[in-house]
C-alpha positions in Angstrom: -42.4 7.0 16.7 -43.7 7.6 13.2 -42.0 11.0 13.2 -38.7 9.5 14.4 -38.9 6.9 11.6 -39.5 9.6 9.0 -36.7 12.0 10.0 -33.8 10.3 8.2 -35.7 10.3 4.9 -35.5 14.1 4.9 -31.7 13.6 4.5 -30.6 13.5 0.9 -27.5 13.9 -1.2 -28.0 14.0 -5.0 -26.9 15.6 -8.3 -28.9 18.6 -9.5 -28.5 18.6 -13.3 -30.2 22.0 -13.6 -27.9 24.0 -11.3 -24.9 21.8 -12.1 -24.2 21.2 -8.4 -24.7 18.7 -5.6 -27.8 19.1 -3.4 -27.4 18.2 0.3 -30.8 18.1 1.9 -32.1 20.0 -1.1 -29.6 22.9 -0.7 -26.7 23.5 -3.2 -23.5 22.0 -1.8 -19.9 21.7 -2.8 -17.3 19.6 -1.0 -13.6 20.2 -0.3 -12.3 16.8 0.7 -9.0 15.1 1.4 -7.8 11.5 1.0 -6.6 9.4 4.0 -6.1 5.6 4.0 -6.9 4.1 7.4 -4.8 1.0 6.5 -1.7 3.3 6.3 -2.2 5.0 9.7 -2.0 3.2 13.0 -5.4 3.2 14.8 -4.2 5.2 17.8 -3.3 8.1 15.4 -6.6 8.1 13.5 -8.2 10.8 15.6 -5.2 13.1 15.4 -5.0 12.9 11.6 -8.8 13.3 11.1 -8.9 16.3 13.5 -6.0 18.0 11.6 -8.0 17.4 8.3 -11.1 18.9 9.9 -9.1 21.9 11.2 -7.7 22.5 7.7 -11.2 23.4 6.5 -12.0 20.1 4.8 -15.7 19.2 4.8 -15.1 15.6 3.8 -12.5 12.8 3.6 -12.1 10.3 0.8 -11.4 6.7 1.9 -10.4 3.5 0.1 -11.3 0.1 1.5 -8.5 -2.4 0.5 -10.3 -5.8 0.1 -7.0 -7.8 0.6 -6.5 -6.1 4.0 -9.8 -7.6 5.3 -10.0 -10.9 3.5 -6.5 -12.4 3.7 -7.8 -15.9 3.0 -11.0 -16.7 1.1 -14.0 -16.4 3.4 -11.9 -15.4 6.4 -12.6 -11.7 7.4 -10.7 -9.4 9.7 -12.2 -6.1 10.8 -10.4 -5.9 14.2 -7.9 -3.4 15.5 -6.2 -1.4 12.7 -8.7 -3.1 10.3 -11.8 -1.8 12.0 -13.2 0.3 9.2 -16.5 0.8 11.0 -14.7 2.4 14.0 -12.8 4.6 11.5 -16.0 5.7 9.8 -17.6 6.4 13.2 -14.7 8.6 14.1 -15.1 10.7 10.9 -18.8 11.2 11.8 -17.9 12.1 15.4 -15.5 14.8 14.1 -18.1 16.2 11.7 -16.5 15.1 8.5 -18.5 13.7 5.5 -17.1 10.6 3.7 -16.6 9.8 0.1 -16.1 6.0 0.2 -14.2 4.1 -2.5 -14.7 0.4 -1.7 -13.3 -0.9 -5.0 -13.2 -3.9 -5.4 -10.0 -2.6 -7.1 -8.5 0.5 -5.6 -5.0 0.9 -7.1 -3.7 3.3 -4.3 -0.1 2.0 -4.9 -1.3 -0.8 -2.5 -0.3 -4.5 -2.9 -2.2 -5.8 -6.0 -4.4 -2.7 -6.0 -6.3 -4.1 -3.1 -7.3 -7.3 -4.8 -6.5 -10.5 -2.8 -3.6 -12.5 -4.1 -5.5 -15.7 -3.5 -7.5 -14.8 -6.6 -4.4 -15.9 -8.5 -4.7 -19.5 -7.2 -6.8 -19.8 -10.4 -3.9 -19.0 -12.7 -6.0 -18.1 -15.8 -8.4 -15.7 -13.9 -9.0 -12.4 -15.7 -9.1 -9.7 -13.0 -11.4 -6.7 -13.2 -13.6 -8.3 -15.8 -16.8 -10.4 -16.1 -14.8 -13.6 -15.5 -17.3 -15.7 -13.4 -14.6 -16.8 -10.9 -13.6 -13.1 -10.3 -17.2 -11.9 -10.1 -18.1 -14.7 -7.6 -15.3 -13.6 -5.3 -16.2 -9.9 -5.7 -19.9 -10.6 -4.9 -19.1 -12.6 -1.7 -16.9 -9.8 -0.5 -19.4 -7.0 -1.3 -22.0 -9.0 0.6 -19.8 -8.8 3.7 -18.6 -5.2 3.3 -21.5 -3.2 1.9 -24.0 -4.2 4.7 -21.6 -2.5 7.1 -21.7 0.6 4.9 -25.4 0.9 4.3 -26.5 2.2 7.8 -23.7 4.8 7.5 -25.0 6.3 4.3 -26.1 10.0 4.5 -29.7 9.0 3.6 -29.8 6.7 6.6 -28.5 9.2 9.1 -24.8 8.5 8.5 -22.1 10.6 6.9 -21.2 8.8 3.6 -22.4 11.1 0.8 -21.2 9.1 -2.2 -19.6 5.8 -3.1 -17.2 5.2 -6.0 -17.5 2.1 -8.1 -14.2 0.4 -9.2 -11.3 2.9 -9.7 -10.0 4.5 -12.9 -11.4 1.5 -14.8 -10.9 3.4 -18.1 -7.1 3.0 -17.7 -7.5 -0.8 -17.7 -7.2 -2.7 -21.0 -10.4 -4.8 -20.5 -13.0 -2.1 -21.1 -15.6 -4.6 -20.0 -19.0 -2.8 -19.6 -20.6 -6.0 -18.5 -18.3 -5.9 -15.4 -19.2 -2.3 -14.6 -22.9 -3.1 -15.1 -22.5 -6.1 -12.7 -20.9 -3.9 -10.1 -23.6 -1.3 -10.5 -26.3 -3.9 -9.9 -24.5 -5.3 -6.8 -23.9 -1.8 -5.3 -27.6 -0.9 -5.9 -28.9 -4.2 -4.5 -26.8 -3.8 -1.3 -26.9 -0.1 -0.8 -30.3 0.9 -2.2 -31.3 3.3 -5.0 -30.8 6.6 -3.2 -27.0 6.6 -2.7 -24.9 8.6 -5.2 -22.6 6.2 -7.1 -19.8 7.6 -9.2 -16.6 6.8 -11.2 -13.2 8.5 -11.4 -11.0 8.5 -14.5 -8.2 10.5 -16.0 -9.1 13.1 -18.6 -8.1 11.0 -21.7 -11.0 10.3 -24.1 -10.3 6.6 -24.1 -10.2 6.4 -20.2 -13.6 8.3 -20.0 -15.1 6.0 -22.6 -14.2 2.8 -20.9 -14.4 3.9 -17.3 -17.9 5.4 -17.3 -21.4 3.9 -17.4 -25.0 5.2 -17.5 -26.2 5.3 -13.9 -22.8 6.2 -12.5 -21.9 9.9 -12.2 -18.5 10.4 -14.0 -15.8 12.5 -12.3 -12.2 13.1 -13.3 -8.8 13.4 -11.7 -5.8 15.8 -12.5 -3.1 17.5 -10.7 -1.7 21.1 -10.4 -0.2 22.6 -13.5 -3.1 21.2 -15.6 -5.3 23.6 -17.5 -8.4 23.5 -15.2 -10.9 24.6 -17.9 -9.6 22.0 -20.4 -9.7 19.2 -17.8 -13.3 20.0 -16.8 -14.2 20.1 -20.5 -13.2 16.5 -20.6 -15.7 15.7 -17.8 -18.4 17.7 -19.7 -18.0 15.5 -22.7 -19.3 12.6 -20.6 -21.4 14.5 -18.1 -22.8 17.6 -20.0 -24.7 18.6 -16.8 -24.1 18.3 -13.1 -21.3 19.4 -10.7 -17.7 19.7 -11.8 -15.7 17.2 -9.7 -12.0 16.5 -9.4 -11.9 13.3 -7.4 -8.1 13.1 -7.2 -6.3 16.5 -7.1 -2.6 15.5 -6.7 -0.9 17.4 -3.9 2.3 15.4 -4.3 3.4 12.1 -5.8 4.6 8.6 -4.7 8.2 7.5 -4.6 9.7 4.4 -6.3 12.8 2.7 -4.9 15.9 3.9 -6.8 14.4 7.2 -8.0 14.5 10.7 -6.5 12.0 11.7 -3.8 9.0 13.4 -5.5 7.9 16.8 -4.4 5.3 19.3 -5.6 5.4 23.0 -4.8 2.9 24.4 -2.3 2.2 27.5 -4.4 1.4 25.4 -7.4 -0.9 23.1 -5.4 -2.7 26.1 -3.8 -3.1 27.9 -7.2 -4.7 24.9 -8.9 -7.0 24.5 -5.9 -8.1 28.1 -6.1 -8.7 27.9 -9.8 -11.0 24.9 -9.3 -12.9 26.4 -6.4 -13.5 29.6 -8.4 -15.3 27.5 -11.0 -17.5 26.1 -8.2 -16.0 22.6 -8.6 -16.0 20.0 -5.8 -12.5 18.8 -5.2 -11.1 15.8 -3.4 -8.1 17.5 -2.0 -6.2 15.7 -2.4 -4.6 12.7 -3.4 -3.1 12.5 -0.8 -4.0 14.8 2.1 -2.3 12.4 4.5 -0.3 9.5 3.0 1.0 7.5 5.9 3.1 4.4 5.6 3.2 1.1 3.7 3.8 -1.0 6.8 4.8 -4.7 6.4 4.4 -5.9 2.8 1.5 -3.6 1.7 3.3 -1.4 -0.8 2.4 -2.1 -4.4 4.3 -1.5 -7.6 3.7 0.2 -10.9 4.6 -1.2 -14.3 6.0 1.4 -16.7 8.2 -0.4 -19.2 9.6 -2.1 -16.1 8.6 -3.2 -12.6 8.7 -0.3 -10.2 8.1 -1.1 -6.6 6.8 1.7 -4.3 8.7 2.8 -1.2 7.6 2.0 2.4 7.0 5.7 3.1 3.8 7.0 1.5 4.6 10.5 2.7 3.5 11.7 -0.8 4.8 15.2 -0.1 1.3 15.6 1.2 -0.1 18.5 3.3 0.1 16.2 6.4 3.5 14.4 6.5 4.0 10.7 6.9 4.1 11.3 10.7 1.0 13.4 10.6 2.6 16.8 10.9 1.1 19.9 9.3 3.3 21.3 6.6 3.7 24.6 4.8 1.6 23.1 2.0 -1.3 22.4 4.5 -1.3 26.1 5.6 -1.2 27.3 1.9 -4.2 25.1 1.2 -6.0 26.2 4.3 -5.6 29.8 3.3 -7.2 29.1 -0.1 -10.1 27.3 1.5 -10.7 30.3 3.8 -11.4 32.4 0.8 -14.4 30.2 -0.1 -15.8 29.0 3.2 -15.3 29.7 7.0 -12.6 27.7 8.7 -13.4 25.8 12.0 -12.7 27.9 15.1 -9.6 26.9 17.0 -5.9 26.1 16.6 -4.4 23.5 14.3 -3.2 20.6 16.5 0.6 20.6 16.6 3.1 18.1 15.1 3.4 14.9 17.2 6.5 14.9 19.4 9.5 13.0 18.1 12.4 11.5 19.9 15.9 10.6 18.8 16.6 7.4 20.8 20.1 7.4 19.4 22.5 4.6 18.5 21.4 1.1 19.2 23.8 -1.8 18.8 22.5 -5.1 17.3 24.0 -8.5 17.2 23.7 -11.3 14.7 21.2 -13.9 15.8 21.4 -16.4 13.0 21.7 -16.9 9.3 18.2 -17.5 7.8 19.3 -20.9 6.5 20.0 -22.0 10.1 16.5 -21.3 11.4 14.2 -22.9 8.7 12.7 -25.2 11.4 11.3 -22.1 13.2 10.3 -20.2 10.0 8.7 -23.2 8.2 7.5 -25.5 11.0 5.4 -27.6 8.6 8.5 -28.5 6.5 9.1 -28.1 2.8 7.0 -28.9 -0.2 8.6 -31.3 -2.7 8.2 -30.5 -6.4 10.0 -31.5 -9.5 10.1 -27.9 -10.7 9.6 -24.6 -8.9 6.1 -23.5 -7.8 4.9 -19.9 -7.5 4.0 -18.2 -4.2 0.3 -18.5 -5.3 0.6 -22.2 -6.0 1.8 -22.8 -2.4 -0.7 -20.3 -0.9 2.0 -17.9 0.3 0.8 -14.3 0.0 3.6 -12.0 1.1 7.2 -12.0 2.2 9.6 -14.8 1.4 9.9 -18.4 0.1 13.1 -20.5 0.0 13.7 -22.8 -2.9 16.3 -25.5 -2.4 17.9 -28.1 -4.7 21.3 -29.8 -5.1 23.9 -29.3 -7.8 23.5 -32.3 -10.1 27.2 -32.6 -11.1 30.7 -31.2 -10.3 31.3 -27.7 -11.5 35.1 -27.1 -11.3 34.9 -24.2 -13.7 32.4 -21.3 -13.4 29.0 -22.3 -14.8 26.1 -19.9 -15.6 23.2 -20.1 -13.1 20.3 -18.3 -14.9 16.7 -17.7 -15.2 14.5 -16.9 -18.2 13.2 -13.3 -18.5 10.4 -12.4 -16.0 10.8 -15.5 -14.0 12.4 -14.0 -10.9 9.6 -12.2 -9.0 11.0 -10.1 -7.6 14.5 -10.7 -6.1 16.4 -14.0 -5.6 19.2 -14.2 -3.0 21.5 -17.2 -3.8 23.5 -19.3 -1.4 25.7 -22.3 -2.3 26.7 -24.5 0.7 25.3 -21.7 2.8 27.7 -19.2 1.3 26.1 -16.1 -0.2 26.7 -15.9 -3.9 24.8 -12.8 -5.0 21.3 -11.8 -6.2 19.1 -12.1 -9.3 16.5 -9.5 -9.9 13.4 -8.9 -12.0 14.2 -6.6 -14.9 17.8 -6.7 -13.7 20.6 -9.2 -13.4 19.4 -12.7 -14.5 22.6 -14.7 -14.4 25.4 -15.6 -11.9 28.5 -17.7 -12.2 29.0 -20.5 -9.7 31.4 -23.4 -9.0 30.8 -26.4 -6.7 30.5 -30.2 -6.3 27.7 -32.6 -7.1 25.3 -32.7 -4.2 26.2 -29.2 -2.9 23.1 -27.4 -1.6 21.8 -24.5 -3.7 19.4 -22.2 -2.0 17.4 -19.3 -3.5 15.5 -17.0 -1.2 12.8 -15.3 -3.2 11.3 -12.0 -2.1 8.0 -10.5 -3.1 8.4 -6.7 -3.4 4.7 -6.1 -3.8 2.3 -7.0 -6.6 1.6 -4.6 -9.4 -1.2 -2.2 -8.6 -1.2 -0.2 -11.8 0.1 -0.1 -15.3 0.3 -3.8 -16.3 -2.4 -5.9 -17.7 -1.1 -9.2 -16.5 -1.5 -11.0 -13.1 1.6 -10.5 -11.0 2.6 -14.0 -9.8 5.5 -14.2 -7.3 8.4 -16.5 -6.7 10.2 -18.6 -9.3 7.9 -18.4 -12.4 10.2 -20.6 -14.6 13.0 -23.1 -14.4 16.4 -22.2 -13.0 19.1 -23.6 -15.2 22.8 -24.4 -14.9 24.5 -23.8 -18.3 21.0 -24.0 -19.9 20.1 -27.3 -18.3 17.0 -26.9 -16.0 17.5 -27.8 -12.3 14.9 -30.1 -10.8 13.9 -31.8 -7.5 13.2 -28.8 -5.4 12.3 -28.4 -1.8 10.2 -25.3 -1.3 9.9 -23.6 2.1 7.1 -21.1 2.5 8.4 -18.9 5.3 6.1 -17.6 8.1 8.6 -15.1 9.5 6.0 -12.7 10.8 4.2 -15.4 12.7 7.4 -16.3 14.5 8.4 -12.7 15.2 4.9 -11.9 16.5 5.2 -14.8 18.9 8.4 -13.3 20.4 11.0 -15.1 18.3 14.0 -14.7 18.3 14.2 -12.7 21.5 12.9 -15.5 23.5 15.4 -18.0 21.9 19.1 -18.6 22.4 21.4 -17.2 19.8 22.3 -19.6 17.0 24.9 -17.6 15.3 27.2 -20.2 13.9 28.8 -17.9 11.4 30.3 -14.5 12.0 29.9 -13.7 8.3 27.9 -10.6 7.3 26.9 -11.5 3.8 23.5 -13.1 2.9 20.1 -13.3 4.6 20.4 -13.2 8.4 18.6 -12.0 11.5 19.9 -9.4 13.8 18.5 -8.4 17.2 18.8 -5.7 19.8 16.7 -3.8 22.4 16.3 -0.3 23.6 14.3 1.5 26.3 12.2 4.7 26.0 12.9 7.4 28.6 9.6 7.2 30.5 7.5 8.2 27.5 7.1 6.8 24.0 7.3 9.2 21.1 7.3 8.8 17.3 10.8 8.2 15.9 12.6 7.4 12.6 15.1 4.5 12.1 18.2 5.0 9.9 20.2 2.0 8.7 23.9 3.1 8.4 25.8 0.7 6.2 23.0 -1.8 5.9 21.8 -3.0 2.5 18.2 -4.2 2.2 15.7 -5.9 4.4 12.8 -5.8 6.8 12.4 -4.3 10.3 10.2 -5.4 13.2 9.9 -3.7 16.6 7.9 -5.5 19.3 6.6 -7.9 16.6 5.2 -5.1 14.4 6.5 -5.2 10.8 7.5 -1.6 10.0 8.3 -2.4 6.4 11.2 -2.6 3.9 14.4 -0.6 4.0 16.7 -0.4 1.0 19.5 1.8 2.0 21.7 1.7 -1.1 18.9 2.1 -3.6 16.9 4.9 -1.7 15.6 7.5 -1.8 14.1 6.6 1.5 16.7 6.2 4.2 14.5 6.0 7.4 11.5 4.0 8.5 8.8 5.7 10.5 8.2 4.2 13.9 4.8 5.3 15.4 4.9 5.7 19.2 2.0 3.3 19.5 4.3 0.3 18.7 6.7 1.2 21.5 6.7 0.1 25.1 7.3 2.2 28.1 9.1 0.7 31.1 10.3 -2.4 29.4 12.7 -3.2 26.6 11.6 -2.7 23.0 12.7 -5.7 20.9 14.2 -5.0 17.5 14.5 -7.7 14.8 16.1 -7.0 11.5 16.2 -9.4 8.5 19.1 -8.2 6.4 19.1 -9.8 3.0 22.4 -8.9 1.3 25.0 -7.8 3.8 25.1 -6.1 7.2 27.7 -3.5 8.3 30.9 -4.5 10.2 29.3 -2.8 13.3 25.6 -3.5 13.1 23.9 -0.5 14.6 20.6 1.4 14.0 20.2 5.1 14.5 17.0 6.5 15.9 16.4 10.0 14.7 13.8 12.7 15.3 13.2 13.5 11.7 13.0 11.5 8.4 15.5 11.2 5.6 13.5 10.8 2.4 15.8 11.8 -0.4 19.2 10.1 -0.5 19.7 7.7 -3.4 23.2 6.5 -2.7 24.0 4.3 -5.6 21.9 2.6 -8.3 23.3 -0.9 -7.8 25.3 -2.9 -5.3 
């Protein structure tokens, strides 16, 4: 028994500052790793994606843990189903992959609010990613739940987690709060022990490396193909004169923003950069991303670069494994490079998953959103003199309806307007249930209306994803200021937090009778339809011909946002695991601006990523 107890202690993973390398069980070691985010891949597909990564020659995978995916409400934790991070980690071990874990608390990742829970903003003056006591208290209670699940899976304890990242590119954040990093270092050490290798990742800028690193954390860097590899690693050497060279995020591709062209990075370029690094003996997390996956539901984040830039639903990333998990030319180019430095696993690369074009499916209008508020907001509205944010009414994602009445007759067009930065992120406006148009963050902020005193004015506010990178302010959602009519603020609001997903998950509206009072196609409305799979369910892609913008559910599963006219993404990925065999599949669409004359969806066997139709409605 004593021998059995002693055996794990022989396992070690550490930095050798003499030979400038990692030591695994005392032997020099270099990893070639790839990033995969379990939260962007349906659980039934985890094994397929991880096996393909293993067969590509990767020795490790790099994994983020999004805090807000597991603690949706303060103190309420969810680690079931798609959120079962322990099952995911166990699967990596079963397939012989090592893990580089990045538990945050902030992860960026183009994920809603960079993984931080929106409920932190219920304290409006909180300073995120700093020594603010309110922020640290929330972080500590989360780490006390998460890290004990991680500790037994550390390499030293017989598991497969070789290193753990603290925070994420903290040097790119304005706060530069060493007290915060020291606090995290203390918490990680207390909960994970003194043996585990803790590290940071930052870009190669001097300022980023100054603010993002700390004594006691091994400093690594990130850069993409086309960089001068020697110069980039010189930047790491300025903060880590000795130890292994590490690129923790080598970019195989890039993300897409709504309204911009689909990003792509040449395979030859990616392969060459990888080879250059491996020849220097560097360890590389290949890549950011190796498999991107999908921002289902409302999980996509946004960048702030002079303006608000929301990220698309597809997180394909032009990665070596496509959004649907298919090996690409880039994967084989990378695999060829890896084979020059270490033997590849024996056996074939698993094939692309089968796809099916289910064809053209007719939908019908079920109801205008305004006609089903009783279902979407069963608790009824909140009354407030002036508008309240999503955070103030404890709404995290999705939609909130703001309702008031016109205070006087407006025979001639009056200007309905909002102050700058007060529409977060899009506001769909109805007067007497007639759709008037849309106000948008960093876009159109006024609209002309006419009407009578007492007419109902409705504004449906959409959260397009909280900023995950680039801005130093908390990203509150909803109406952040007063809406005015010819510069006079409107008051006496009824505010409806909408629980659309709850209703749809419970089978609405398919179980209900149609309520379509209006045949109109403009403005927010629900459309429904069904289709059957021919005896077997395969992955598919939905195209939205003639639709504008909205949200899609199949069998209650929220597949994310479509935005046909802004692009570039034209299809949503539908994994086979959400489909039924032998009974109808229920489609629910919330179209926000305007449906086509003939509302149909087209199910295709391949994605369309790169068609930006027009820049505005």
